[in-house]
Backbone as XML, in Angstrom:
<?xml version="1.0"?>
<chain id="A" units="angstrom">
  <residue number="1" name="MET">
    <atom name="N" x="-3.320" y="-2.325" z="19.315"/>
    <atom name="CA" x="-2.992" y="-2.989" z="18.066"/>
    <atom name="C" x="-4.042" y="-2.730" z="16.977"/>
  </residue>
  <residue number="2" name="ALA">
    <atom name="N" x="-5.296" y="-2.683" z="17.431"/>
    <atom name="CA" x="-6.419" y="-2.453" z="16.447"/>
    <atom name="C" x="-6.271" y="-1.035" z="15.906"/>
  </residue>
  <residue number="3" name="SER">
    <atom name="N" x="-6.017" y="-0.089" z="16.799"/>
    <atom name="CA" x="-5.873" y="1.323" z="16.337"/>
    <atom name="C" x="-4.713" y="1.505" z="15.397"/>
  </residue>
  <residue number="4" name="GLN">
    <atom name="N" x="-3.624" y="0.714" z="15.671"/>
    <atom name="CA" x="-2.469" y="0.759" z="14.768"/>
    <atom name="C" x="-2.809" y="0.199" z="13.387"/>
  </residue>
  <residue number="5" name="PHE">
    <atom name="N" x="-3.601" y="-0.870" z="13.328"/>
    <atom name="CA" x="-4.059" y="-1.388" z="12.077"/>
    <atom name="C" x="-4.995" y="-0.456" z="11.295"/>
  </residue>
  <residue number="6" name="LEU">
    <atom name="N" x="-5.902" y="0.190" z="11.993"/>
    <atom name="CA" x="-6.808" y="1.127" z="11.378"/>
    <atom name="C" x="-6.014" y="2.369" z="10.870"/>
  </residue>
  <residue number="7" name="SER">
    <atom name="N" x="-5.050" y="2.795" z="11.576"/>
    <atom name="CA" x="-4.178" y="3.950" z="11.131"/>
    <atom name="C" x="-3.420" y="3.491" z="9.903"/>
  </residue>
  <residue number="8" name="LEU">
    <atom name="N" x="-3.008" y="2.258" z="9.841"/>
    <atom name="CA" x="-2.260" y="1.799" z="8.676"/>
    <atom name="C" x="-3.198" y="1.769" z="7.464"/>
  </residue>
  <residue number="9" name="LEU">
    <atom name="N" x="-4.421" y="1.316" z="7.602"/>
    <atom name="CA" x="-5.376" y="1.230" z="6.515"/>
    <atom name="C" x="-5.742" y="2.650" z="6.048"/>
  </residue>
  <residue number="10" name="LYS">
    <atom name="N" x="-5.854" y="3.592" z="6.988"/>
    <atom name="CA" x="-6.182" y="4.954" z="6.629"/>
    <atom name="C" x="-4.995" y="5.678" z="6.099"/>
  </residue>
  <residue number="11" name="GLY">
    <atom name="N" x="-3.796" y="5.161" z="6.211"/>
    <atom name="CA" x="-2.557" y="5.862" z="5.790"/>
    <atom name="C" x="-2.127" y="7.016" z="6.618"/>
  </residue>
  <residue number="12" name="LYS">
    <atom name="N" x="-2.414" y="6.923" z="7.885"/>
    <atom name="CA" x="-1.993" y="8.012" z="8.896"/>
    <atom name="C" x="-0.609" y="7.793" z="9.389"/>
  </residue>
  <residue number="13" name="CYS">
    <atom name="N" x="-0.030" y="8.873" z="9.926"/>
    <atom name="CA" x="1.241" y="8.835" z="10.550"/>
    <atom name="C" x="1.232" y="7.798" z="11.689"/>
  </residue>
  <residue number="14" name="PRO">
    <atom name="N" x="2.332" y="6.959" z="11.773"/>
    <atom name="CA" x="2.291" y="5.976" z="12.819"/>
    <atom name="C" x="2.519" y="6.533" z="14.214"/>
  </residue>
  <residue number="15" name="GLN">
    <atom name="N" x="3.087" y="7.715" z="14.301"/>
    <atom name="CA" x="3.355" y="8.328" z="15.586"/>
    <atom name="C" x="2.123" y="9.069" z="16.151"/>
  </residue>
  <residue number="16" name="CYS">
    <atom name="N" x="1.601" y="10.010" z="15.421"/>
    <atom name="CA" x="0.520" y="10.837" z="15.916"/>
    <atom name="C" x="-0.873" y="10.334" z="15.493"/>
  </residue>
  <residue number="17" name="LYS">
    <atom name="N" x="-0.945" y="9.554" z="14.407"/>
    <atom name="CA" x="-2.150" y="8.977" z="13.807"/>
    <atom name="C" x="-3.194" y="10.077" z="13.426"/>
  </residue>
  <residue number="18" name="LYS">
    <atom name="N" x="-2.668" y="11.245" z="13.141"/>
    <atom name="CA" x="-3.614" y="12.363" z="12.738"/>
    <atom name="C" x="-3.452" y="12.765" z="11.278"/>
  </residue>
  <residue number="19" name="ARG">
    <atom name="N" x="-2.241" y="12.928" z="10.807"/>
    <atom name="CA" x="-2.018" y="13.416" z="9.436"/>
    <atom name="C" x="-1.809" y="12.206" z="8.521"/>
  </residue>
  <residue number="20" name="SER">
    <atom name="N" x="-2.197" y="12.404" z="7.273"/>
    <atom name="CA" x="-1.965" y="11.383" z="6.251"/>
    <atom name="C" x="-0.511" y="11.405" z="5.779"/>
  </residue>
  <residue number="21" name="ILE">
    <atom name="N" x="0.011" y="10.210" z="5.483"/>
    <atom name="CA" x="1.361" y="10.096" z="5.073"/>
    <atom name="C" x="1.497" y="10.677" z="3.672"/>
  </residue>
  <residue number="22" name="PHE">
    <atom name="N" x="0.503" y="10.446" z="2.845"/>
    <atom name="CA" x="0.487" y="10.912" z="1.482"/>
    <atom name="C" x="-0.345" y="12.234" z="1.442"/>
  </residue>
  <residue number="23" name="ASN">
    <atom name="N" x="0.151" y="13.223" z="0.764"/>
    <atom name="CA" x="-0.592" y="14.518" z="0.786"/>
    <atom name="C" x="-1.612" y="14.618" z="-0.298"/>
  </residue>
  <residue number="24" name="THR">
    <atom name="N" x="-1.800" y="13.578" z="-1.091"/>
    <atom name="CA" x="-2.884" y="13.605" z="-2.079"/>
    <atom name="C" x="-3.850" y="12.505" z="-1.743"/>
  </residue>
  <residue number="25" name="VAL">
    <atom name="N" x="-5.148" y="12.887" z="-1.682"/>
    <atom name="CA" x="-6.190" y="11.911" z="-1.402"/>
    <atom name="C" x="-6.691" y="11.339" z="-2.683"/>
  </residue>
  <residue number="26" name="GLN">
    <atom name="N" x="-6.618" y="9.988" z="-2.797"/>
    <atom name="CA" x="-7.043" y="9.348" z="-4.022"/>
    <atom name="C" x="-7.895" y="8.182" z="-3.732"/>
  </residue>
  <residue number="27" name="GLY">
    <atom name="N" x="-8.651" y="7.818" z="-4.752"/>
    <atom name="CA" x="-9.529" y="6.620" z="-4.647"/>
    <atom name="C" x="-8.713" y="5.373" z="-4.810"/>
  </residue>
  <residue number="28" name="LEU">
    <atom name="N" x="-9.395" y="4.233" z="-4.821"/>
    <atom name="CA" x="-8.699" y="2.951" z="-4.931"/>
    <atom name="C" x="-8.072" y="2.744" z="-6.284"/>
  </residue>
  <residue number="29" name="PHE">
    <atom name="N" x="-8.788" y="3.241" z="-7.342"/>
    <atom name="CA" x="-8.293" y="2.979" z="-8.739"/>
    <atom name="C" x="-7.883" y="4.324" z="-9.354"/>
  </residue>
  <residue number="30" name="PHE">
    <atom name="N" x="-6.879" y="4.997" z="-8.874"/>
    <atom name="CA" x="-6.427" y="6.244" z="-9.430"/>
    <atom name="C" x="-5.046" y="6.046" z="-9.990"/>
  </residue>
  <residue number="31" name="LEU">
    <atom name="N" x="-4.786" y="6.426" z="-11.223"/>
    <atom name="CA" x="-3.580" y="6.028" z="-11.904"/>
    <atom name="C" x="-2.444" y="7.039" z="-11.914"/>
  </residue>
  <residue number="32" name="SER">
    <atom name="N" x="-2.474" y="7.991" z="-10.991"/>
    <atom name="CA" x="-1.286" y="8.860" z="-10.902"/>
    <atom name="C" x="-0.511" y="8.515" z="-9.602"/>
  </residue>
  <residue number="33" name="ILE">
    <atom name="N" x="0.802" y="8.702" z="-9.619"/>
    <atom name="CA" x="1.630" y="8.309" z="-8.499"/>
    <atom name="C" x="1.369" y="9.236" z="-7.336"/>
  </residue>
  <residue number="34" name="PRO">
    <atom name="N" x="0.992" y="8.729" z="-6.181"/>
    <atom name="CA" x="0.729" y="9.571" z="-5.025"/>
    <atom name="C" x="2.002" y="10.289" z="-4.524"/>
  </residue>
  <residue number="35" name="GLU">
    <atom name="N" x="1.846" y="11.506" z="-4.017"/>
    <atom name="CA" x="2.918" y="12.314" z="-3.493"/>
    <atom name="C" x="2.990" y="12.096" z="-1.994"/>
  </residue>
  <residue number="36" name="MET">
    <atom name="N" x="4.208" y="11.863" z="-1.560"/>
    <atom name="CA" x="4.414" y="11.515" z="-0.130"/>
    <atom name="C" x="5.149" y="12.639" z="0.531"/>
  </residue>
  <residue number="37" name="ASP">
    <atom name="N" x="4.691" y="13.037" z="1.752"/>
    <atom name="CA" x="5.419" y="14.000" z="2.549"/>
    <atom name="C" x="6.754" y="13.430" z="3.087"/>
  </residue>
  <residue number="38" name="GLN">
    <atom name="N" x="7.723" y="14.234" z="3.323"/>
    <atom name="CA" x="8.952" y="13.796" z="3.886"/>
    <atom name="C" x="8.846" y="13.546" z="5.415"/>
  </residue>
  <residue number="39" name="VAL">
    <atom name="N" x="8.134" y="14.463" z="6.066"/>
    <atom name="CA" x="7.911" y="14.366" z="7.526"/>
    <atom name="C" x="6.422" y="14.635" z="7.752"/>
  </residue>
  <residue number="40" name="CYS">
    <atom name="N" x="5.950" y="14.170" z="8.883"/>
    <atom name="CA" x="4.553" y="14.480" z="9.304"/>
    <atom name="C" x="4.486" y="15.954" z="9.726"/>
  </residue>
  <residue number="41" name="LYS">
    <atom name="N" x="3.500" y="16.646" z="9.154"/>
    <atom name="CA" x="3.374" y="18.088" z="9.453"/>
    <atom name="C" x="2.829" y="18.297" z="10.856"/>
  </residue>
  <residue number="42" name="ASN">
    <atom name="N" x="2.295" y="17.287" z="11.487"/>
    <atom name="CA" x="1.745" y="17.444" z="12.830"/>
    <atom name="C" x="2.790" y="17.168" z="13.917"/>
  </residue>
  <residue number="43" name="CYS">
    <atom name="N" x="3.533" y="16.079" z="13.790"/>
    <atom name="CA" x="4.487" y="15.690" z="14.833"/>
    <atom name="C" x="5.925" y="15.668" z="14.430"/>
  </residue>
  <residue number="44" name="ASN">
    <atom name="N" x="6.238" y="15.997" z="13.183"/>
    <atom name="CA" x="7.561" y="15.948" z="12.605"/>
    <atom name="C" x="8.260" y="14.609" z="12.544"/>
  </residue>
  <residue number="45" name="PHE">
    <atom name="N" x="7.417" y="13.559" z="12.509"/>
    <atom name="CA" x="7.965" y="12.192" z="12.393"/>
    <atom name="C" x="8.580" y="12.048" z="10.989"/>
  </residue>
  <residue number="46" name="LYS">
    <atom name="N" x="9.835" y="11.638" z="10.886"/>
    <atom name="CA" x="10.479" y="11.484" z="9.593"/>
    <atom name="C" x="10.134" y="10.118" z="9.018"/>
  </residue>
  <residue number="47" name="TYR">
    <atom name="N" x="9.524" y="10.081" z="7.826"/>
    <atom name="CA" x="9.072" y="8.799" z="7.228"/>
    <atom name="C" x="10.302" y="8.030" z="6.644"/>
  </residue>
  <residue number="48" name="GLU">
    <atom name="N" x="11.173" y="8.682" z="5.902"/>
    <atom name="CA" x="12.295" y="7.966" z="5.262"/>
    <atom name="C" x="13.480" y="8.055" z="6.268"/>
  </residue>
  <residue number="49" name="LYS">
    <atom name="N" x="13.780" y="6.921" z="6.858"/>
    <atom name="CA" x="14.789" y="6.848" z="7.887"/>
    <atom name="C" x="16.216" y="7.170" z="7.327"/>
  </residue>
  <residue number="50" name="GLU">
    <atom name="N" x="16.475" y="6.665" z="6.122"/>
    <atom name="CA" x="17.778" y="6.895" z="5.495"/>
    <atom name="C" x="17.554" y="6.839" z="3.982"/>
  </residue>
  <residue number="51" name="PRO">
    <atom name="N" x="18.611" y="7.303" z="3.205"/>
    <atom name="CA" x="18.409" y="7.183" z="1.713"/>
    <atom name="C" x="18.283" y="5.717" z="1.365"/>
  </residue>
  <residue number="52" name="GLY">
    <atom name="N" x="17.355" y="5.490" z="0.469"/>
    <atom name="CA" x="17.099" y="4.109" z="0.006"/>
    <atom name="C" x="16.237" y="3.249" z="0.959"/>
  </residue>
  <residue number="53" name="PHE">
    <atom name="N" x="15.617" y="3.919" z="1.983"/>
    <atom name="CA" x="14.792" y="3.242" z="2.981"/>
    <atom name="C" x="13.623" y="2.477" z="2.285"/>
  </residue>
  <residue number="54" name="PHE">
    <atom name="N" x="13.034" y="3.097" z="1.275"/>
    <atom name="CA" x="11.895" y="2.467" z="0.672"/>
    <atom name="C" x="12.168" y="1.440" z="-0.430"/>
  </residue>
  <residue number="55" name="PHE">
    <atom name="N" x="13.498" y="1.051" z="-0.565"/>
    <atom name="CA" x="13.821" y="0.054" z="-1.438"/>
    <atom name="C" x="13.168" y="-1.285" z="-1.008"/>
  </residue>
  <residue number="56" name="GLY">
    <atom name="N" x="13.050" y="-1.520" z="0.305"/>
    <atom name="CA" x="12.405" y="-2.695" z="0.825"/>
    <atom name="C" x="10.904" y="-2.731" z="0.556"/>
  </residue>
  <residue number="57" name="ALA">
    <atom name="N" x="10.320" y="-1.555" z="0.364"/>
    <atom name="CA" x="8.902" y="-1.512" z="0.064"/>
    <atom name="C" x="8.546" y="-2.179" z="-1.235"/>
  </residue>
  <residue number="58" name="MET">
    <atom name="N" x="9.543" y="-2.305" z="-2.135"/>
    <atom name="CA" x="9.290" y="-2.998" z="-3.383"/>
    <atom name="C" x="8.927" y="-4.446" z="-3.149"/>
  </residue>
  <residue number="59" name="PHE">
    <atom name="N" x="9.602" y="-5.064" z="-2.137"/>
    <atom name="CA" x="9.233" y="-6.467" z="-1.792"/>
    <atom name="C" x="7.856" y="-6.585" z="-1.226"/>
  </residue>
  <residue number="60" name="VAL">
    <atom name="N" x="7.435" y="-5.628" z="-0.447"/>
    <atom name="CA" x="6.031" y="-5.649" z="0.065"/>
    <atom name="C" x="5.066" y="-5.442" z="-1.125"/>
  </residue>
  <residue number="61" name="SER">
    <atom name="N" x="5.388" y="-4.537" z="-2.007"/>
    <atom name="CA" x="4.573" y="-4.353" z="-3.211"/>
    <atom name="C" x="4.498" y="-5.637" z="-4.055"/>
  </residue>
  <residue number="62" name="TYR">
    <atom name="N" x="5.565" y="-6.335" z="-4.168"/>
    <atom name="CA" x="5.577" y="-7.619" z="-4.895"/>
    <atom name="C" x="4.643" y="-8.665" z="-4.185"/>
  </residue>
  <residue number="63" name="ALA">
    <atom name="N" x="4.711" y="-8.702" z="-2.863"/>
    <atom name="CA" x="3.859" y="-9.620" z="-2.109"/>
    <atom name="C" x="2.398" y="-9.279" z="-2.253"/>
  </residue>
  <residue number="64" name="LEU">
    <atom name="N" x="2.046" y="-7.978" z="-2.224"/>
    <atom name="CA" x="0.682" y="-7.535" z="-2.444"/>
    <atom name="C" x="0.201" y="-7.941" z="-3.867"/>
  </residue>
  <residue number="65" name="ALA">
    <atom name="N" x="1.038" y="-7.700" z="-4.881"/>
    <atom name="CA" x="0.659" y="-7.996" z="-6.209"/>
    <atom name="C" x="0.439" y="-9.485" z="-6.411"/>
  </residue>
  <residue number="66" name="VAL">
    <atom name="N" x="1.315" y="-10.354" z="-5.893"/>
    <atom name="CA" x="1.163" y="-11.781" z="-5.994"/>
    <atom name="C" x="-0.162" y="-12.224" z="-5.343"/>
  </residue>
  <residue number="67" name="ALA">
    <atom name="N" x="-0.452" y="-11.702" z="-4.169"/>
    <atom name="CA" x="-1.719" y="-12.013" z="-3.458"/>
    <atom name="C" x="-2.880" y="-11.627" z="-4.338"/>
  </residue>
  <residue number="68" name="GLU">
    <atom name="N" x="-2.812" y="-10.394" z="-4.932"/>
    <atom name="CA" x="-3.932" y="-9.991" z="-5.809"/>
    <atom name="C" x="-4.048" y="-10.871" z="-7.046"/>
  </residue>
  <residue number="69" name="PHE">
    <atom name="N" x="-2.909" y="-11.217" z="-7.661"/>
    <atom name="CA" x="-2.962" y="-12.066" z="-8.859"/>
    <atom name="C" x="-3.577" y="-13.411" z="-8.535"/>
  </residue>
  <residue number="70" name="VAL">
    <atom name="N" x="-3.185" y="-14.021" z="-7.441"/>
    <atom name="CA" x="-3.773" y="-15.292" z="-7.065"/>
    <atom name="C" x="-5.267" y="-15.174" z="-6.765"/>
  </residue>
  <residue number="71" name="ALA">
    <atom name="N" x="-5.663" y="-14.105" z="-6.039"/>
    <atom name="CA" x="-7.060" y="-13.910" z="-5.682"/>
    <atom name="C" x="-7.939" y="-13.751" z="-6.891"/>
  </residue>
  <residue number="72" name="PHE">
    <atom name="N" x="-7.469" y="-12.843" z="-7.845"/>
    <atom name="CA" x="-8.210" y="-12.557" z="-9.010"/>
    <atom name="C" x="-8.288" y="-13.808" z="-9.943"/>
  </residue>
  <residue number="73" name="ALA">
    <atom name="N" x="-7.197" y="-14.528" z="-10.029"/>
    <atom name="CA" x="-7.132" y="-15.675" z="-10.910"/>
    <atom name="C" x="-8.072" y="-16.774" z="-10.371"/>
  </residue>
  <residue number="74" name="VAL">
    <atom name="N" x="-8.114" y="-16.966" z="-9.111"/>
    <atom name="CA" x="-9.048" y="-17.941" z="-8.485"/>
    <atom name="C" x="-10.514" y="-17.524" z="-8.764"/>
  </residue>
  <residue number="75" name="VAL">
    <atom name="N" x="-10.772" y="-16.269" z="-8.554"/>
    <atom name="CA" x="-12.198" y="-15.807" z="-8.772"/>
    <atom name="C" x="-12.578" y="-15.995" z="-10.240"/>
  </residue>
  <residue number="76" name="PHE">
    <atom name="N" x="-11.715" y="-15.456" z="-11.161"/>
    <atom name="CA" x="-12.064" y="-15.508" z="-12.579"/>
    <atom name="C" x="-12.104" y="-16.903" z="-13.142"/>
  </residue>
  <residue number="77" name="TYR">
    <atom name="N" x="-11.076" y="-17.704" z="-12.789"/>
    <atom name="CA" x="-11.004" y="-18.973" z="-13.469"/>
    <atom name="C" x="-11.790" y="-20.060" z="-12.833"/>
  </residue>
  <residue number="78" name="PHE">
    <atom name="N" x="-11.718" y="-20.173" z="-11.455"/>
    <atom name="CA" x="-12.388" y="-21.299" z="-10.714"/>
    <atom name="C" x="-13.819" y="-21.006" z="-10.312"/>
  </residue>
  <residue number="79" name="ILE">
    <atom name="N" x="-14.080" y="-19.711" z="-10.008"/>
    <atom name="CA" x="-15.449" y="-19.409" z="-9.569"/>
    <atom name="C" x="-16.338" y="-18.944" z="-10.669"/>
  </residue>
  <residue number="80" name="LEU">
    <atom name="N" x="-15.880" y="-17.987" z="-11.464"/>
    <atom name="CA" x="-16.658" y="-17.460" z="-12.589"/>
    <atom name="C" x="-16.531" y="-18.256" z="-13.867"/>
  </residue>
  <residue number="81" name="HIS">
    <atom name="N" x="-15.506" y="-19.186" z="-13.920"/>
    <atom name="CA" x="-15.283" y="-20.106" z="-15.049"/>
    <atom name="C" x="-15.002" y="-19.380" z="-16.364"/>
  </residue>
  <residue number="82" name="PHE">
    <atom name="N" x="-14.195" y="-18.274" z="-16.274"/>
    <atom name="CA" x="-13.714" y="-17.606" z="-17.448"/>
    <atom name="C" x="-12.684" y="-18.440" z="-18.135"/>
  </residue>
  <residue number="83" name="PRO">
    <atom name="N" x="-12.513" y="-18.316" z="-19.435"/>
    <atom name="CA" x="-11.462" y="-19.053" z="-20.117"/>
    <atom name="C" x="-10.112" y="-18.451" z="-19.617"/>
  </residue>
  <residue number="84" name="ILE">
    <atom name="N" x="-9.041" y="-19.264" z="-19.777"/>
    <atom name="CA" x="-7.714" y="-18.846" z="-19.268"/>
    <atom name="C" x="-7.203" y="-17.555" z="-19.870"/>
  </residue>
  <residue number="85" name="LEU">
    <atom name="N" x="-7.513" y="-17.331" z="-21.100"/>
    <atom name="CA" x="-7.057" y="-16.088" z="-21.738"/>
    <atom name="C" x="-7.752" y="-14.843" z="-21.119"/>
  </residue>
  <residue number="86" name="TYR">
    <atom name="N" x="-9.036" y="-14.960" z="-20.893"/>
    <atom name="CA" x="-9.789" y="-13.859" z="-20.252"/>
    <atom name="C" x="-9.295" y="-13.618" z="-18.848"/>
  </residue>
  <residue number="87" name="THR">
    <atom name="N" x="-9.027" y="-14.769" z="-18.137"/>
    <atom name="CA" x="-8.502" y="-14.672" z="-16.775"/>
    <atom name="C" x="-7.156" y="-13.938" z="-16.794"/>
  </residue>
  <residue number="88" name="PHE">
    <atom name="N" x="-6.334" y="-14.292" z="-17.733"/>
    <atom name="CA" x="-4.999" y="-13.585" z="-17.836"/>
    <atom name="C" x="-5.155" y="-12.118" z="-18.056"/>
  </residue>
  <residue number="89" name="PHE">
    <atom name="N" x="-5.998" y="-11.755" z="-19.004"/>
    <atom name="CA" x="-6.173" y="-10.270" z="-19.244"/>
    <atom name="C" x="-6.904" y="-9.603" z="-18.082"/>
  </residue>
  <residue number="90" name="GLY">
    <atom name="N" x="-7.818" y="-10.274" z="-17.450"/>
    <atom name="CA" x="-8.470" y="-9.697" z="-16.278"/>
    <atom name="C" x="-7.490" y="-9.478" z="-15.141"/>
  </residue>
  <residue number="91" name="VAL">
    <atom name="N" x="-6.595" y="-10.393" z="-14.899"/>
    <atom name="CA" x="-5.612" y="-10.221" z="-13.887"/>
    <atom name="C" x="-4.663" y="-9.082" z="-14.226"/>
  </residue>
  <residue number="92" name="ILE">
    <atom name="N" x="-4.239" y="-8.981" z="-15.396"/>
    <atom name="CA" x="-3.345" y="-7.878" z="-15.871"/>
    <atom name="C" x="-4.154" y="-6.539" z="-15.700"/>
  </residue>
  <residue number="93" name="PHE">
    <atom name="N" x="-5.332" y="-6.513" z="-16.074"/>
    <atom name="CA" x="-6.165" y="-5.286" z="-16.036"/>
    <atom name="C" x="-6.230" y="-4.831" z="-14.551"/>
  </residue>
  <residue number="94" name="PHE">
    <atom name="N" x="-6.550" y="-5.716" z="-13.664"/>
    <atom name="CA" x="-6.646" y="-5.325" z="-12.238"/>
    <atom name="C" x="-5.273" y="-4.992" z="-11.636"/>
  </residue>
  <residue number="95" name="ALA">
    <atom name="N" x="-4.239" y="-5.646" z="-12.147"/>
    <atom name="CA" x="-2.888" y="-5.259" z="-11.668"/>
    <atom name="C" x="-2.552" y="-3.873" z="-12.000"/>
  </residue>
  <residue number="96" name="LEU">
    <atom name="N" x="-2.935" y="-3.421" z="-13.210"/>
    <atom name="CA" x="-2.651" y="-2.028" z="-13.588"/>
    <atom name="C" x="-3.494" y="-1.092" z="-12.787"/>
  </residue>
  <residue number="97" name="LEU">
    <atom name="N" x="-4.726" y="-1.445" z="-12.570"/>
    <atom name="CA" x="-5.661" y="-0.562" z="-11.762"/>
    <atom name="C" x="-5.134" y="-0.399" z="-10.345"/>
  </residue>
  <residue number="98" name="LEU">
    <atom name="N" x="-4.598" y="-1.460" z="-9.767"/>
    <atom name="CA" x="-4.213" y="-1.438" z="-8.385"/>
    <atom name="C" x="-2.714" y="-1.072" z="-8.180"/>
  </residue>
  <residue number="99" name="SER">
    <atom name="N" x="-2.026" y="-0.736" z="-9.230"/>
    <atom name="CA" x="-0.573" y="-0.472" z="-9.111"/>
    <atom name="C" x="-0.283" y="0.706" z="-8.225"/>
  </residue>
  <residue number="100" name="THR">
    <atom name="N" x="-1.020" y="1.818" z="-8.325"/>
    <atom name="CA" x="-0.749" y="2.946" z="-7.458"/>
    <atom name="C" x="-1.180" y="2.683" z="-5.997"/>
  </residue>
  <residue number="101" name="THR">
    <atom name="N" x="-2.231" y="1.895" z="-5.834"/>
    <atom name="CA" x="-2.628" y="1.514" z="-4.514"/>
    <atom name="C" x="-1.554" y="0.648" z="-3.877"/>
  </residue>
  <residue number="102" name="ASN">
    <atom name="N" x="-0.995" y="-0.256" z="-4.651"/>
    <atom name="CA" x="0.139" y="-1.118" z="-4.139"/>
    <atom name="C" x="1.285" y="-0.212" z="-3.752"/>
  </residue>
  <residue number="103" name="TYR">
    <atom name="N" x="1.640" y="0.711" z="-4.576"/>
    <atom name="CA" x="2.726" y="1.659" z="-4.329"/>
    <atom name="C" x="2.499" y="2.335" z="-2.983"/>
  </residue>
  <residue number="104" name="LYS">
    <atom name="N" x="1.329" y="2.855" z="-2.823"/>
    <atom name="CA" x="0.978" y="3.601" z="-1.609"/>
    <atom name="C" x="1.008" y="2.702" z="-0.388"/>
  </residue>
  <residue number="105" name="TYR">
    <atom name="N" x="0.355" y="1.580" z="-0.384"/>
    <atom name="CA" x="0.241" y="0.726" z="0.799"/>
    <atom name="C" x="1.542" y="-0.045" z="1.057"/>
  </residue>
  <residue number="106" name="SER">
    <atom name="N" x="2.354" y="-0.278" z="0.074"/>
    <atom name="CA" x="3.617" y="-0.934" z="0.349"/>
    <atom name="C" x="4.516" y="0.004" z="1.122"/>
  </residue>
  <residue number="107" name="ARG">
    <atom name="N" x="4.530" y="1.289" z="0.787"/>
    <atom name="CA" x="5.328" y="2.285" z="1.575"/>
    <atom name="C" x="4.755" y="2.472" z="2.971"/>
  </residue>
  <residue number="108" name="ILE">
    <atom name="N" x="3.466" y="2.478" z="3.120"/>
    <atom name="CA" x="2.829" y="2.619" z="4.394"/>
    <atom name="C" x="3.103" y="1.421" z="5.313"/>
  </residue>
  <residue number="109" name="ILE">
    <atom name="N" x="3.055" y="0.197" z="4.744"/>
    <atom name="CA" x="3.300" y="-0.995" z="5.495"/>
    <atom name="C" x="4.743" y="-1.017" z="5.896"/>
  </residue>
  <residue number="110" name="TRP">
    <atom name="N" x="5.695" y="-0.608" z="5.014"/>
    <atom name="CA" x="7.106" y="-0.560" z="5.277"/>
    <atom name="C" x="7.383" y="0.428" z="6.431"/>
  </residue>
  <residue number="111" name="ILE">
    <atom name="N" x="6.788" y="1.546" z="6.440"/>
    <atom name="CA" x="6.994" y="2.538" z="7.498"/>
    <atom name="C" x="6.532" y="1.937" z="8.846"/>
  </residue>
  <residue number="112" name="TYR">
    <atom name="N" x="5.318" y="1.307" z="8.815"/>
    <atom name="CA" x="4.794" y="0.720" z="10.067"/>
    <atom name="C" x="5.610" y="-0.461" z="10.526"/>
  </residue>
  <residue number="113" name="LEU">
    <atom name="N" x="6.257" y="-1.239" z="9.632"/>
    <atom name="CA" x="7.083" y="-2.325" z="10.041"/>
    <atom name="C" x="8.281" y="-1.877" z="10.901"/>
  </residue>
  <residue number="114" name="PHE">
    <atom name="N" x="8.800" y="-0.726" z="10.573"/>
    <atom name="CA" x="9.988" y="-0.244" z="11.315"/>
    <atom name="C" x="9.654" y="0.873" z="12.344"/>
  </residue>
  <residue number="115" name="TYR">
    <atom name="N" x="8.426" y="1.124" z="12.622"/>
    <atom name="CA" x="8.064" y="2.002" z="13.613"/>
    <atom name="C" x="8.011" y="1.370" z="15.022"/>
  </residue>
  <residue number="116" name="LYS">
    <atom name="N" x="8.716" y="1.947" z="15.943"/>
    <atom name="CA" x="8.701" y="1.502" z="17.327"/>
    <atom name="C" x="8.058" y="2.553" z="18.159"/>
  </residue>
  <residue number="117" name="GLU">
    <atom name="N" x="6.994" y="2.154" z="18.874"/>
    <atom name="CA" x="6.188" y="3.096" z="19.652"/>
    <atom name="C" x="7.042" y="3.498" z="20.894"/>
  </residue>
  <residue number="118" name="LYS">
    <atom name="N" x="7.099" y="4.794" z="21.153"/>
    <atom name="CA" x="7.878" y="5.266" z="22.310"/>
    <atom name="C" x="7.090" y="5.052" z="23.625"/>
  </residue>
  <residue number="119" name="LYS">
    <atom name="N" x="7.764" y="4.346" z="24.556"/>
    <atom name="CA" x="7.089" y="4.076" z="25.874"/>
    <atom name="C" x="7.383" y="5.284" z="26.802"/>
  </residue>
  <residue number="120" name="ALA">
    <atom name="N" x="6.404" y="5.730" z="27.501"/>
    <atom name="CA" x="6.564" y="6.873" z="28.335"/>
    <atom name="C" x="6.955" y="6.491" z="29.750"/>
  </residue>
</chain>
């Protein structure tokens, strides 16, 4: 379970855990849309099970964004005591910075949610 979680955080294939799901390596705050492979080049695991498979990843992205909004709002408003307007703009700023990271991790989480490990 721990290795599965580490592979998810690293964005590795859920089956072989060797190749990255996305073929572009980016930092946390990179504003271009990451490119995703169709299949793992190491084990031929198909990431998109059917057309429209990643539609559900939008809900995961929404959940990540809401968690980030709440966390940043609590930090800015309640801990750092910024005025509400600055808190609002700070939350929007970080939402834009983390949008591609949310895109990437929502797809990775969605793939891992529907991956069933093969028992030998």
